C-alpha positions as protocol buffer text, in pm:
chain_id: "A"
residue {
  index: 1
  type: GLU
  ca { x: -6168 y: 4644 z: -2959 }
}
residue {
  index: 2
  type: VAL
  ca { x: -6203 y: 4283 z: -3068 }
}
residue {
  index: 3
  type: SER
  ca { x: -6328 y: 4091 z: -2766 }
}
residue {
  index: 4
  type: ASP
  ca { x: -6451 y: 3743 z: -2684 }
}
residue {
  index: 5
  type: PRO
  ca { x: -6721 y: 3801 z: -2419 }
}
residue {
  index: 6
  type: VAL
  ca { x: -6702 y: 3641 z: -2075 }
}
residue {
  index: 7
  type: GLU
  ca { x: -7063 y: 3520 z: -2095 }
}
residue {
  index: 8
  type: GLY
  ca { x: -7196 y: 3204 z: -2254 }
}
residue {
  index: 9
  type: ASP
  ca { x: -7042 y: 2876 z: -2360 }
}
residue {
  index: 10
  type: GLN
  ca { x: -6673 y: 2940 z: -2426 }
}
residue {
  index: 11
  type: ARG
  ca { x: -6591 y: 2603 z: -2578 }
}
residue {
  index: 12
  type: LEU
  ca { x: -6427 y: 2619 z: -2921 }
}
residue {
  index: 13
  type: ARG
  ca { x: -6465 y: 2999 z: -2948 }
}
residue {
  index: 14
  type: GLN
  ca { x: -6193 y: 3186 z: -3134 }
}
residue {
  index: 15
  type: ILE
  ca { x: -6132 y: 3521 z: -3298 }
}
residue {
  index: 16
  type: ASN
  ca { x: -5896 y: 3444 z: -3586 }
}
residue {
  index: 17
  type: ALA
  ca { x: -5746 y: 3654 z: -3864 }
}
residue {
  index: 18
  type: THR
  ca { x: -5531 y: 3540 z: -4156 }
}
residue {
  index: 19
  type: VAL
  ca { x: -5338 y: 3764 z: -4394 }
}
residue {
  index: 20
  type: SER
  ca { x: -5130 y: 3574 z: -4649 }
}
residue {
  index: 21
  type: GLY
  ca { x: -4959 y: 3678 z: -4970 }
}
residue {
  index: 22
  type: ALA
  ca { x: -4821 y: 3994 z: -5125 }
}
residue {
  index: 23
  type: SER
  ca { x: -5079 y: 4273 z: -5161 }
}
residue {
  index: 24
  type: SER
  ca { x: -5300 y: 4109 z: -4894 }
}
residue {
  index: 25
  type: VAL
  ca { x: -5385 y: 4366 z: -4624 }
}
residue {
  index: 26
  type: LEU
  ca { x: -5589 y: 4366 z: -4303 }
}
residue {
  index: 27
  type: HIS
  ca { x: -5657 y: 4732 z: -4232 }
}
residue {
  index: 28
  type: VAL
  ca { x: -5756 y: 4789 z: -3865 }
}
residue {
  index: 29
  type: PRO
  ca { x: -5578 y: 5117 z: -3778 }
}
residue {
  index: 30
  type: LYS
  ca { x: -5809 y: 5204 z: -3487 }
}
residue {
  index: 31
  type: LEU
  ca { x: -5802 y: 4861 z: -3320 }
}
residue {
  index: 32
  type: ALA
  ca { x: -5677 y: 4914 z: -2962 }
}
residue {
  index: 33
  type: SER
  ca { x: -5711 y: 4565 z: -2809 }
}
residue {
  index: 34
  type: ILE
  ca { x: -5767 y: 4196 z: -2882 }
}
residue {
  index: 35
  type: ILE
  ca { x: -5907 y: 3996 z: -2590 }
}
residue {
  index: 36
  type: ASP
  ca { x: -5980 y: 3623 z: -2602 }
}
residue {
  index: 37
  type: GLN
  ca { x: -6119 y: 3470 z: -2283 }
}
residue {
  index: 38
  type: THR
  ca { x: -6039 y: 3115 z: -2397 }
}
residue {
  index: 39
  type: PHE
  ca { x: -5676 y: 3185 z: -2493 }
}
residue {
  index: 40
  type: ASP
  ca { x: -5680 y: 3014 z: -2831 }
}
residue {
  index: 41
  type: SER
  ca { x: -5733 y: 3277 z: -3102 }
}
residue {
  index: 42
  type: VAL
  ca { x: -5469 y: 3314 z: -3373 }
}
residue {
  index: 43
  type: TRP
  ca { x: -5378 y: 3612 z: -3590 }
}
residue {
  index: 44
  type: SER
  ca { x: -5153 y: 3484 z: -3870 }
}
residue {
  index: 45
  type: ILE
  ca { x: -4956 y: 3703 z: -4110 }
}
residue {
  index: 46
  type: SER
  ca { x: -4748 y: 3526 z: -4375 }
}
residue {
  index: 47
  type: ASN
  ca { x: -4585 y: 3545 z: -4717 }
}
residue {
  index: 48
  type: ALA
  ca { x: -4546 y: 3926 z: -4720 }
}
residue {
  index: 49
  type: GLY
  ca { x: -4902 y: 3986 z: -4598 }
}
residue {
  index: 50
  type: ILE
  ca { x: -4961 y: 4320 z: -4423 }
}
residue {
  index: 51
  type: ILE
  ca { x: -5157 y: 4410 z: -4112 }
}
residue {
  index: 52
  type: ASP
  ca { x: -5216 y: 4775 z: -4029 }
}
residue {
  index: 53
  type: ALA
  ca { x: -5285 y: 4772 z: -3654 }
}
residue {
  index: 54
  type: SER
  ca { x: -5088 y: 5082 z: -3565 }
}
residue {
  index: 55
  type: ALA
  ca { x: -5308 y: 5170 z: -3262 }
}
residue {
  index: 56
  type: LEU
  ca { x: -5302 y: 4821 z: -3105 }
}
residue {
  index: 57
  type: LYS
  ca { x: -5203 y: 4858 z: -2737 }
}
residue {
  index: 58
  type: ALA
  ca { x: -5302 y: 4529 z: -2569 }
}
residue {
  index: 59
  type: VAL
  ca { x: -5334 y: 4164 z: -2669 }
}
residue {
  index: 60
  type: GLU
  ca { x: -5472 y: 3899 z: -2432 }
}
residue {
  index: 61
  type: GLY
  ca { x: -5512 y: 3526 z: -2490 }
}
residue {
  index: 62
  type: THR
  ca { x: -5416 y: 3549 z: -2857 }
}
residue {
  index: 63
  type: SER
  ca { x: -5128 y: 3414 z: -3066 }
}
residue {
  index: 64
  type: ILE
  ca { x: -4965 y: 3636 z: -3325 }
}
residue {
  index: 65
  type: LYS
  ca { x: -4787 y: 3421 z: -3586 }
}
residue {
  index: 66
  type: LEU
  ca { x: -4552 y: 3569 z: -3845 }
}
residue {
  index: 67
  type: ALA
  ca { x: -4389 y: 3373 z: -4127 }
}
residue {
  index: 68
  type: SER
  ca { x: -4202 y: 3548 z: -4407 }
}
residue {
  index: 69
  type: ALA
  ca { x: -4367 y: 3872 z: -4301 }
}
residue {
  index: 70
  type: SER
  ca { x: -4273 y: 4192 z: -4122 }
}
residue {
  index: 71
  type: VAL
  ca { x: -4517 y: 4364 z: -3886 }
}
residue {
  index: 72
  type: GLN
  ca { x: -4494 y: 4690 z: -3696 }
}
residue {
  index: 73
  type: LEU
  ca { x: -4697 y: 4736 z: -3378 }
}
residue {
  index: 74
  type: PRO
  ca { x: -4559 y: 5069 z: -3250 }
}
residue {
  index: 75
  type: GLU
  ca { x: -4819 y: 5117 z: -2973 }
}
residue {
  index: 76
  type: LEU
  ca { x: -4829 y: 4760 z: -2837 }
}
residue {
  index: 77
  type: LYS
  ca { x: -4755 y: 4774 z: -2464 }
}
residue {
  index: 78
  type: SER
  ca { x: -4901 y: 4452 z: -2321 }
}
residue {
  index: 79
  type: LEU
  ca { x: -4923 y: 4087 z: -2423 }
}
residue {
  index: 80
  type: PHE
  ca { x: -5089 y: 3873 z: -2154 }
}
residue {
  index: 81
  type: SER
  ca { x: -5129 y: 3497 z: -2180 }
}
residue {
  index: 82
  type: GLY
  ca { x: -5055 y: 3515 z: -2550 }
}
residue {
  index: 83
  type: ARG
  ca { x: -4791 y: 3396 z: -2789 }
}
residue {
  index: 84
  type: LEU
  ca { x: -4557 y: 3556 z: -3039 }
}
residue {
  index: 85
  type: ASP
  ca { x: -4445 y: 3296 z: -3293 }
}
residue {
  index: 86
  type: LEU
  ca { x: -4200 y: 3414 z: -3561 }
}
residue {
  index: 87
  type: ALA
  ca { x: -4083 y: 3175 z: -3835 }
}
residue {
  index: 88
  type: SER
  ca { x: -3915 y: 3191 z: -4176 }
}
residue {
  index: 89
  type: ASP
  ca { x: -3749 y: 3532 z: -4130 }
}
residue {
  index: 90
  type: GLY
  ca { x: -4056 y: 3680 z: -3962 }
}
residue {
  index: 91
  type: VAL
  ca { x: -3992 y: 4020 z: -3805 }
}
residue {
  index: 92
  type: LEU
  ca { x: -4200 y: 4197 z: -3540 }
}
residue {
  index: 93
  type: SER
  ca { x: -4124 y: 4552 z: -3439 }
}
residue {
  index: 94
  type: ALA
  ca { x: -4283 y: 4629 z: -3100 }
}
residue {
  index: 95
  type: ASP
  ca { x: -4033 y: 4851 z: -2919 }
}
residue {
  index: 96
  type: ASN
  ca { x: -4292 y: 4974 z: -2664 }
}
residue {
  index: 97
  type: LEU
  ca { x: -4397 y: 4624 z: -2556 }
}
residue {
  index: 98
  type: ALA
  ca { x: -4314 y: 4617 z: -2183 }
}
residue {
  index: 99
  type: SER
  ca { x: -4536 y: 4346 z: -2035 }
}
residue {
  index: 100
  type: ILE
  ca { x: -4532 y: 3987 z: -2165 }
}
residue {
  index: 101
  type: ASN
  ca { x: -4649 y: 3802 z: -1853 }
}
residue {
  index: 102
  type: ALA
  ca { x: -4787 y: 3450 z: -1900 }
}
residue {
  index: 103
  type: SER
  ca { x: -4688 y: 3458 z: -2268 }
}
residue {
  index: 104
  type: SER
  ca { x: -4470 y: 3239 z: -2487 }
}
residue {
  index: 105
  type: LEU
  ca { x: -4213 y: 3380 z: -2729 }
}
residue {
  index: 106
  type: LEU
  ca { x: -4094 y: 3149 z: -3008 }
}
residue {
  index: 107
  type: VAL
  ca { x: -3857 y: 3225 z: -3295 }
}
residue {
  index: 108
  type: SER
  ca { x: -3732 y: 2992 z: -3569 }
}
residue {
  index: 109
  type: GLY
  ca { x: -3620 y: 2987 z: -3930 }
}
residue {
  index: 110
  type: GLY
  ca { x: -3381 y: 3281 z: -3900 }
}
residue {
  index: 111
  type: SER
  ca { x: -3630 y: 3513 z: -3731 }
}
residue {
  index: 112
  type: LEU
  ca { x: -3543 y: 3788 z: -3484 }
}
residue {
  index: 113
  type: LEU
  ca { x: -3757 y: 3909 z: -3195 }
}
residue {
  index: 114
  type: SER
  ca { x: -3608 y: 4185 z: -2981 }
}
residue {
  index: 115
  type: LEU
  ca { x: -3813 y: 4336 z: -2697 }
}
residue {
  index: 116
  type: PRO
  ca { x: -3599 y: 4600 z: -2524 }
}
residue {
  index: 117
  type: GLY
  ca { x: -3892 y: 4736 z: -2318 }
}
residue {
  index: 118
  type: VAL
  ca { x: -3939 y: 4417 z: -2115 }
}
residue {
  index: 119
  type: LYS
  ca { x: -3775 y: 4438 z: -1770 }
}
residue {
  index: 120
  type: SER
  ca { x: -3952 y: 4156 z: -1585 }
}
residue {
  index: 121
  type: TYR
  ca { x: -4137 y: 3839 z: -1674 }
}
residue {
  index: 122
  type: SER
  ca { x: -4387 y: 3646 z: -1462 }
}
residue {
  index: 123
  type: HIS
  ca { x: -4544 y: 3312 z: -1544 }
}
residue {
  index: 124
  type: ALA
  ca { x: -4863 y: 3451 z: -1382 }
}
residue {
  index: 125
  type: SER
  ca { x: -5032 y: 3111 z: -1378 }
}
residue {
  index: 126
  type: THR
  ca { x: -5411 y: 3108 z: -1340 }
}
residue {
  index: 127
  type: SER
  ca { x: -5465 y: 2732 z: -1317 }
}
residue {
  index: 128
  type: ASN
  ca { x: -5280 y: 2400 z: -1306 }
}
residue {
  index: 129
  type: SER
  ca { x: -5049 y: 2262 z: -1579 }
}
residue {
  index: 130
  type: GLN
  ca { x: -4976 y: 2583 z: -1765 }
}
residue {
  index: 131
  type: HIS
  ca { x: -4646 y: 2587 z: -1958 }
}
residue {
  index: 132
  type: VAL
  ca { x: -4483 y: 2889 z: -2122 }
}
residue {
  index: 133
  type: PHE
  ca { x: -4179 y: 2903 z: -2351 }
}
residue {
  index: 134
  type: LEU
  ca { x: -3897 y: 3143 z: -2432 }
}
residue {
  index: 135
  type: GLN
  ca { x: -3750 y: 2967 z: -2734 }
}
residue {
  index: 136
  type: ALA
  ca { x: -3513 y: 3024 z: -3027 }
}
residue {
  index: 137
  type: LYS
  ca { x: -3479 y: 2729 z: -3260 }
}
residue {
  index: 138
  type: SER
  ca { x: -3248 y: 2699 z: -3564 }
}
residue {
  index: 139
  type: ALA
  ca { x: -2947 y: 2891 z: -3693 }
}
residue {
  index: 140
  type: ASN
  ca { x: -2973 y: 3271 z: -3705 }
}
residue {
  index: 141
  type: SER
  ca { x: -3289 y: 3269 z: -3493 }
}
residue {
  index: 142
  type: ARG
  ca { x: -3266 y: 3514 z: -3204 }
}
residue {
  index: 143
  type: LEU
  ca { x: -3491 y: 3595 z: -2911 }
}
residue {
  index: 144
  type: GLU
  ca { x: -3354 y: 3907 z: -2745 }
}
residue {
  index: 145
  type: LEU
  ca { x: -3478 y: 4038 z: -2410 }
}
residue {
  index: 146
  type: PRO
  ca { x: -3180 y: 4271 z: -2356 }
}
residue {
  index: 147
  type: ASN
  ca { x: -3319 y: 4455 z: -2052 }
}
residue {
  index: 148
  type: LEU
  ca { x: -3496 y: 4166 z: -1877 }
}
residue {
  index: 149
  type: GLU
  ca { x: -3378 y: 4151 z: -1513 }
}
residue {
  index: 150
  type: SER
  ca { x: -3610 y: 3904 z: -1341 }
}
residue {
  index: 151
  type: ILE
  ca { x: -3811 y: 3590 z: -1414 }
}
residue {
  index: 152
  type: SER
  ca { x: -4076 y: 3459 z: -1175 }
}
residue {
  index: 153
  type: GLY
  ca { x: -4244 y: 3119 z: -1199 }
}
residue {
  index: 154
  type: GLY
  ca { x: -4609 y: 3028 z: -1152 }
}
residue {
  index: 155
  type: THR
  ca { x: -4786 y: 2934 z: -830 }
}
residue {
  index: 156
  type: HIS
  ca { x: -5008 y: 2649 z: -952 }
}
residue {
  index: 157
  type: TYR
  ca { x: -4946 y: 2273 z: -982 }
}
residue {
  index: 158
  type: ASN
  ca { x: -4718 y: 2190 z: -1279 }
}
residue {
  index: 159
  type: SER
  ca { x: -4654 y: 2556 z: -1372 }
}
residue {
  index: 160
  type: ARG
  ca { x: -4343 y: 2558 z: -1591 }
}
residue {
  index: 161
  type: ILE
  ca { x: -4127 y: 2803 z: -1781 }
}
residue {
  index: 162
  type: PHE
  ca { x: -3908 y: 2653 z: -2053 }
}
residue {
  index: 163
  type: VAL
  ca { x: -3611 y: 2858 z: -2177 }
}
residue {
  index: 164
  type: GLN
  ca { x: -3481 y: 2683 z: -2489 }
}
residue {
  index: 165
  type: ALA
  ca { x: -3203 y: 2765 z: -2736 }
}
residue {
  index: 166
  type: GLU
  ca { x: -3188 y: 2482 z: -2988 }
}
residue {
  index: 167
  type: ALA
  ca { x: -3014 y: 2395 z: -3317 }
}
residue {
  index: 168
  type: GLY
  ca { x: -2811 y: 2717 z: -3327 }
}
residue {
  index: 169
  type: GLY
  ca { x: -3081 y: 2950 z: -3194 }
}
residue {
  index: 170
  type: VAL
  ca { x: -2991 y: 3220 z: -2938 }
}
residue {
  index: 171
  type: VAL
  ca { x: -3194 y: 3336 z: -2636 }
}
residue {
  index: 172
  type: ASP
  ca { x: -3041 y: 3657 z: -2496 }
}
residue {
  index: 173
  type: LEU
  ca { x: -3122 y: 3708 z: -2128 }
}
residue {
  index: 174
  type: SER
  ca { x: -2789 y: 3878 z: -2056 }
}
residue {
  index: 175
  type: LYS
  ca { x: -2920 y: 4119 z: -1788 }
}
residue {
  index: 176
  type: VAL
  ca { x: -3122 y: 3867 z: -1587 }
}
residue {
  index: 177
  type: LYS
  ca { x: -3022 y: 3895 z: -1220 }
}
residue {
  index: 178
  type: GLN
  ca { x: -3290 y: 3683 z: -1057 }
}
residue {
  index: 179
  type: ILE
  ca { x: -3493 y: 3372 z: -1139 }
}
residue {
  index: 180
  type: VAL
  ca { x: -3745 y: 3283 z: -869 }
}
residue {
  index: 181
  type: ASP
  ca { x: -3984 y: 2997 z: -807 }
}
residue {
  index: 182
  type: PRO
  ca { x: -4213 y: 3192 z: -571 }
}
residue {
  index: 183
  type: VAL
  ca { x: -4318 y: 3079 z: -226 }
}
residue {
  index: 184
  type: GLY
  ca { x: -4685 y: 2985 z: -202 }
}
residue {
  index: 185
  type: GLY
  ca { x: -4940 y: 2801 z: -404 }
}
residue {
  index: 186
  type: ASN
  ca { x: -4903 y: 2436 z: -502 }
}
residue {
  index: 187
  type: MET
  ca { x: -4530 y: 2369 z: -537 }
}
residue {
  index: 188
  type: SER
  ca { x: -4565 y: 2023 z: -693 }
}
residue {
  index: 189
  type: TYR
  ca { x: -4402 y: 1976 z: -1037 }
}
residue {
  index: 190
  type: ARG
  ca { x: -4323 y: 2346 z: -1080 }
}
residue {
  index: 191
  type: SER
  ca { x: -4005 y: 2439 z: -1262 }
}
residue {
  index: 192
  type: ILE
  ca { x: -3814 y: 2706 z: -1452 }
}
Protein backbone atom coordinates (compact mmCIF):
# COMPACT_ATOMS: atom_id res chain seq x y z
CA GLU A 1 0.00 0.00 0.00
CA VAL A 2 1.12 3.52 -0.80
CA SER A 3 -0.69 5.81 1.62
CA ASP A 4 -0.68 9.46 2.60
CA PRO A 5 -1.38 9.39 6.37
CA VAL A 6 -4.34 11.23 7.88
CA GLU A 7 -2.16 12.82 10.58
CA GLY A 8 -0.08 15.97 10.37
CA ASP A 9 -0.04 18.97 8.06
CA GLN A 10 -1.55 17.87 4.76
CA ARG A 11 -0.73 20.99 2.78
CA LEU A 12 1.22 20.37 -0.44
CA ARG A 13 1.63 16.63 0.25
CA GLN A 14 1.66 14.32 -2.76
CA ILE A 15 2.67 10.81 -3.70
CA ASN A 16 3.75 11.08 -7.33
CA ALA A 17 5.22 8.61 -9.81
CA THR A 18 6.46 9.26 -13.35
CA VAL A 19 7.36 6.64 -15.94
CA SER A 20 8.32 8.08 -19.32
CA GLY A 21 10.04 6.60 -22.35
CA ALA A 22 10.55 3.20 -23.91
CA SER A 23 12.27 0.69 -21.59
CA SER A 24 11.28 2.78 -18.52
CA VAL A 25 9.50 0.54 -15.99
CA LEU A 26 7.96 1.03 -12.55
CA HIS A 27 7.73 -2.46 -11.09
CA VAL A 28 5.24 -2.62 -8.18
CA PRO A 29 3.51 -6.00 -8.72
CA LYS A 30 2.36 -6.38 -5.09
CA LEU A 31 0.96 -2.85 -4.71
CA ALA A 32 -2.72 -3.23 -3.69
CA SER A 33 -3.78 0.39 -3.05
CA ILE A 34 -2.85 4.04 -3.50
CA ILE A 35 -4.50 6.42 -1.01
CA ASP A 36 -3.97 10.18 -0.99
CA GLN A 37 -5.84 12.11 1.71
CA THR A 38 -5.32 15.45 -0.07
CA PHE A 39 -6.55 14.27 -3.50
CA ASP A 40 -3.70 15.70 -5.56
CA SER A 41 -1.17 12.94 -6.24
CA VAL A 42 -0.38 12.06 -9.87
CA TRP A 43 0.90 8.83 -11.40
CA SER A 44 1.98 9.63 -14.96
CA ILE A 45 2.87 7.05 -17.61
CA SER A 46 3.92 8.35 -21.02
CA ASN A 47 5.86 7.70 -24.22
CA ALA A 48 5.66 3.89 -24.03
CA GLY A 49 6.61 3.78 -20.35
CA ILE A 50 5.47 0.68 -18.43
CA ILE A 51 3.97 0.26 -14.99
CA ASP A 52 3.59 -3.22 -13.55
CA ALA A 53 0.87 -2.82 -10.92
CA SER A 54 -0.99 -6.04 -11.63
CA ALA A 55 -2.29 -6.41 -8.03
CA LEU A 56 -3.61 -2.84 -7.70
CA LYS A 57 -7.22 -3.02 -6.43
CA ALA A 58 -8.05 0.48 -5.15
CA VAL A 59 -7.03 4.05 -5.93
CA GLU A 60 -8.22 7.02 -3.85
CA GLY A 61 -7.50 10.71 -4.36
CA THR A 62 -4.98 10.09 -7.13
CA SER A 63 -4.84 10.93 -10.84
CA ILE A 64 -3.60 8.35 -13.31
CA LYS A 65 -2.41 10.06 -16.50
CA LEU A 66 -1.57 8.13 -19.66
CA ALA A 67 -0.13 9.66 -22.83
CA SER A 68 1.16 7.50 -25.66
CA ALA A 69 1.18 4.56 -23.28
CA SER A 70 -0.85 1.43 -22.63
CA VAL A 71 -1.46 0.18 -19.09
CA GLN A 72 -3.18 -2.92 -17.79
CA LEU A 73 -4.70 -2.89 -14.30
CA PRO A 74 -6.54 -6.24 -14.27
CA GLU A 75 -7.41 -6.20 -10.54
CA LEU A 76 -8.46 -2.55 -10.20
CA LYS A 77 -11.98 -2.48 -8.74
CA SER A 78 -12.34 0.99 -7.19
CA LEU A 79 -11.35 4.55 -8.07
CA PHE A 80 -12.65 7.07 -5.52
CA SER A 81 -12.20 10.82 -5.85
CA GLY A 82 -9.54 10.26 -8.47
CA ARG A 83 -9.01 10.96 -12.12
CA LEU A 84 -8.24 8.91 -15.20
CA ASP A 85 -6.74 11.15 -17.88
CA LEU A 86 -5.87 9.50 -21.21
CA ALA A 87 -4.24 11.51 -24.01
CA SER A 88 -2.34 10.90 -27.25
CA ASP A 89 -3.66 7.37 -27.90
CA GLY A 90 -3.36 6.38 -24.24
CA VAL A 91 -5.04 3.07 -23.43
CA LEU A 92 -6.09 1.76 -20.02
CA SER A 93 -7.37 -1.76 -19.61
CA ALA A 94 -9.31 -2.08 -16.32
CA ASP A 95 -12.21 -4.41 -17.08
CA ASN A 96 -12.90 -5.13 -13.38
CA LEU A 97 -13.19 -1.47 -12.40
CA ALA A 98 -16.76 -1.19 -11.05
CA SER A 99 -16.74 1.87 -8.77
CA ILE A 100 -15.67 5.31 -10.02
CA ASN A 101 -17.60 7.52 -7.58
CA ALA A 102 -16.43 11.13 -7.19
CA SER A 103 -13.92 10.64 -10.01
CA SER A 104 -13.30 12.39 -13.32
CA LEU A 105 -12.72 10.52 -16.58
CA LEU A 106 -11.06 12.45 -19.41
CA VAL A 107 -9.99 11.20 -22.84
CA SER A 108 -8.39 13.15 -25.69
CA GLY A 109 -6.02 12.79 -28.60
CA GLY A 110 -7.61 9.63 -30.01
CA SER A 111 -7.64 7.74 -26.71
CA LEU A 112 -10.19 5.12 -25.68
CA LEU A 113 -11.41 4.40 -22.17
CA SER A 114 -14.03 1.66 -21.84
CA LEU A 115 -15.26 0.63 -18.38
CA PRO A 116 -17.89 -2.09 -18.83
CA GLY A 117 -17.98 -2.95 -15.10
CA VAL A 118 -19.40 0.43 -14.03
CA LYS A 119 -23.18 0.31 -13.46
CA SER A 120 -23.72 3.45 -11.37
CA TYR A 121 -21.93 6.73 -10.77
CA SER A 122 -22.30 9.09 -7.81
CA HIS A 123 -20.73 12.50 -7.42
CA ALA A 124 -20.31 11.61 -3.71
CA SER A 125 -19.39 15.18 -2.77
CA THR A 126 -17.60 15.66 0.56
CA SER A 127 -17.48 19.47 0.61
CA ASN A 128 -18.58 22.55 -1.31
CA SER A 129 -17.59 23.45 -4.90
CA GLN A 130 -16.46 20.03 -6.08
CA HIS A 131 -16.69 19.48 -9.85
CA VAL A 132 -16.25 16.17 -11.69
CA PHE A 133 -16.03 15.51 -15.43
CA LEU A 134 -16.94 12.75 -17.86
CA GLN A 135 -15.24 14.09 -20.98
CA ALA A 136 -14.13 13.02 -24.47
CA LYS A 137 -12.35 15.72 -26.44
CA SER A 138 -11.11 15.52 -30.05
CA ALA A 139 -11.72 13.18 -32.98
CA ASN A 140 -11.49 9.44 -32.31
CA SER A 141 -11.50 9.97 -28.54
CA ARG A 142 -14.04 7.75 -26.81
CA LEU A 143 -15.24 7.44 -23.23
CA GLU A 144 -17.39 4.32 -23.01
CA LEU A 145 -19.49 3.43 -19.97
CA PRO A 146 -21.61 0.84 -21.81
CA ASN A 147 -23.37 -0.59 -18.74
CA LEU A 148 -23.83 2.61 -16.72
CA GLU A 149 -27.51 2.92 -15.71
CA SER A 150 -27.64 5.76 -13.18
CA ILE A 151 -25.90 9.04 -12.36
CA SER A 152 -26.41 10.83 -9.05
CA GLY A 153 -25.26 14.36 -8.26
CA GLY A 154 -23.61 15.71 -5.12
CA THR A 155 -25.31 17.10 -2.02
CA HIS A 156 -23.04 20.07 -1.26
CA TYR A 157 -23.12 23.70 -2.45
CA ASN A 158 -21.92 24.03 -6.07
CA SER A 159 -21.52 20.26 -6.61
CA ARG A 160 -21.42 19.72 -10.37
CA ILE A 161 -21.05 16.89 -12.86
CA PHE A 162 -20.01 17.92 -16.37
CA VAL A 163 -20.63 15.46 -19.22
CA GLN A 164 -18.75 16.79 -22.24
CA ALA A 165 -18.25 15.48 -25.78
CA GLU A 166 -16.22 18.06 -27.68
CA ALA A 167 -14.46 18.47 -31.04
CA GLY A 168 -15.51 15.04 -32.33
CA GLY A 169 -15.13 13.14 -29.04
CA VAL A 170 -17.77 10.57 -28.01
CA VAL A 171 -19.16 9.89 -24.52
CA ASP A 172 -21.19 6.65 -24.57
CA LEU A 173 -23.80 6.53 -21.80
CA SER A 174 -26.26 4.53 -23.92
CA LYS A 175 -27.76 2.51 -21.04
CA VAL A 176 -28.31 5.39 -18.61
CA LYS A 177 -31.91 5.29 -17.38
CA GLN A 178 -31.77 7.82 -14.56
CA ILE A 179 -29.94 11.07 -13.77
CA VAL A 180 -30.78 12.45 -10.33
CA ASP A 181 -29.96 15.59 -8.42
CA PRO A 182 -30.65 14.11 -4.96
CA VAL A 183 -32.93 15.61 -2.36
CA GLY A 184 -31.09 16.98 0.67
CA GLY A 185 -27.99 18.93 1.40
CA ASN A 186 -27.36 22.42 0.06
CA MET A 187 -29.14 22.64 -3.30
CA SER A 188 -27.63 25.98 -4.34
CA TYR A 189 -25.67 25.99 -7.64
CA ARG A 190 -25.78 22.20 -8.02
CA SER A 191 -26.03 20.78 -11.51
CA ILE A 192 -25.53 17.77 -13.76
